[in-house]
C-alpha positions, 0 to 999 in steps of 0.5 A: 500500499502506498501509505504503508510505504509513505510511513515505511520511508520516514521509519528508515529516516530513523534507521539512517540516523541510528546509522550515523550515530554508529548504531545498528540502523533501525528505525521505528515509528507509530503513527495514529489515525494517519498522524505520526505520534512517535519515533525512535531509533536503536540506541543500544550502544548509546545508552548501554542499555539491551532494551534501547530497541527502536521499537520499545522506545517508539512504544514508550513515547506514544504511550507517554504522549497519549497518556495510555499504555494501550496503543488502540488505533496505532500502527507501528512501523519498523524497518526490521522483523522485531525480536520476541522482546519487541514482539512481546511488547507490542502484544502488550501495548495492544498495537492492532497494526504491525508494518515491518521492512526487511525479515530477520531469519536469526532473531525474528518473532513476528514471522521468521522464527516465531508468530508471537504478534499472531499467536492465538493463544495470547490475549491480543493479536496483531494484524502483521504485515512484513516485507514493505520497501524489504530491499532498502531496509536490508540494505542499510542493514548490510551496509552497516555491518559490512563497514563493521566488519571492516572496522573490526567491530563485533 
């Protein structure tokens, strides 16, 4: 959908900011009723915090801005398929819709390894759409990690 591509490009801008900050280039935004309400990027190294994933930061900001932990009528756009921790937070925040770019075959919990956001055993399920602008979302990650390897970093 053109609207999904538009918002994914905004998330990609956040990923580019992460890249510039020497963080894994993952960006996330939350949109409600066609309005951007939160944006974030990976900040794990900067904050020395294993929880500082783009998705978790965006969820926290959106909840704060809306004054409610239930992010109803929201859509989370993220450039990489969420991990189990982030997928669990998406369910807990009652986000009804998730759109991600690149699949993550090593840690993805929204289709690749697990389907946490769509698990009928949980009390909330999330409409999950993957692959939106996947080539662009994957390319920035590939470039970042190639540069990291060339620098001898982890």
